C-alpha positions as CSV (number, residue, x, y, z in Angstrom):
1,M,-0.1,-0.4,0.3
2,Q,1.5,3.2,-0.8
3,R,1.4,6.3,1.4
4,P,-0.6,9.4,-0.4
5,H,1.8,12.4,-1.3
6,I,1.7,15.1,1.5
7,S,3.1,18.5,0.2
8,P,5.1,20.4,3.4
9,S,4.2,23.2,1.6
10,L,0.3,22.6,2.2
11,I,0.9,22.1,5.3
12,A,2.9,25.3,5.9
13,V,0.3,27.7,4.4
14,T,-2.1,26.1,6.8
15,A,-0.1,26.6,9.8
16,W,0.8,29.8,8.7
17,T,-2.3,30.7,8.8
18,G,-3.6,29.5,12.1
19,L,-0.2,31.1,13.5
20,F,-1.7,34.5,11.8
21,L,-5.0,34.4,13.1
22,S,-3.6,33.7,16.8
23,A,-1.9,36.8,16.9
24,F,-5.2,38.5,17.0
25,L,-6.9,36.5,19.2
26,I,-3.7,36.5,21.8
27,A,-2.8,40.3,21.4
28,P,-5.7,41.5,23.5
29,H,-4.0,39.4,26.3
30,S,-0.1,40.4,25.5
31,C,0.2,42.0,29.0
32,E,-1.2,38.8,30.8
33,G,1.0,35.9,28.9
34,G,-0.5,36.4,25.9
35,L,3.1,37.6,24.5
36,E,5.1,34.9,25.7
37,L,2.8,32.6,24.0
38,Y,2.8,34.0,20.9
39,L,6.7,33.7,21.3
40,L,6.7,30.2,22.5
41,G,4.1,29.0,19.5
42,G,5.6,31.1,16.8
43,A,9.2,29.3,17.6
44,A,7.8,25.5,18.4
45,M,6.5,26.5,14.4
46,A,9.7,27.2,13.3
47,L,11.0,24.0,14.5
48,G,8.6,22.0,13.4
49,L,8.1,23.2,9.9
50,S,11.6,23.4,9.4
51,S,11.7,19.7,10.1
52,L,8.8,18.8,7.7
53,P,11.2,18.8,4.4
54,F,13.2,16.0,6.4
55,V,10.6,13.7,7.2
56,L,8.4,13.9,4.0
57,L,11.2,14.8,1.5
58,H,13.5,12.0,2.2
59,N,13.9,11.0,-1.4
60,K,15.1,14.6,-2.8
61,P,18.7,15.4,-2.3
62,L,20.0,17.1,0.8
63,S,20.9,20.5,-0.6
64,S,17.1,21.0,-1.9
65,R,15.7,19.1,1.6
66,L,18.1,22.0,3.8
67,A,16.9,24.9,0.8
68,A,13.5,23.7,1.8
69,S,14.0,24.2,5.3
70,A,15.5,27.2,5.4
71,L,12.8,28.7,3.4
72,L,9.9,27.2,5.8
73,G,11.6,28.6,8.6
74,L,12.1,32.2,7.3
75,G,8.5,31.9,6.1
76,T,7.4,31.3,9.5
77,V,9.6,34.0,11.0
78,L,8.2,36.5,8.5
79,V,4.4,35.4,9.3
80,W,5.1,35.5,12.8
81,L,7.0,39.0,12.4
82,A,3.5,40.2,10.5
83,G,0.9,38.7,12.9
84,F,3.0,40.6,15.5
85,F,3.0,44.1,14.0
86,I,-0.7,43.9,12.1
87,A,-2.4,42.5,15.5
88,D,-0.7,45.3,17.6
89,F,1.4,43.6,20.3
90,R,1.7,45.6,23.5
91,I,5.4,45.4,24.5
92,I,5.6,48.4,27.4
93,C,2.6,47.0,29.6
94,R,3.2,49.1,32.7
95,L,5.5,51.5,33.5
96,F,5.4,51.6,37.0
C-alpha cells in the first residue's frame, strides 16, 4: 500500500494561517502572558516546519531539503512578525 503524497507547502500554509489568526486572539492579552505564548508558539512552529522537508522529502537530495527547510523557517518568522505588528501586540504594559 502506497502512502499518499503530502505537500510540505500545504502544511506550511495551513500552519501559517493558524499562526497569523492566533495573533489576533492573543494580542488583547499580551500583557497577561500572551506575548510569551505567541513567542513560544512561533518558535515551536518554526522548528516543526523546518523539520518537515527532512521527514516528507526523504527521496530528494540533501541540498534541496536544506533549502526547503530554510525557506519554511524564514517564512514562519515573516508570518510571525506580520502577525505581531498587524495585531498590535503591546510590549510595554506598565511603566510603574
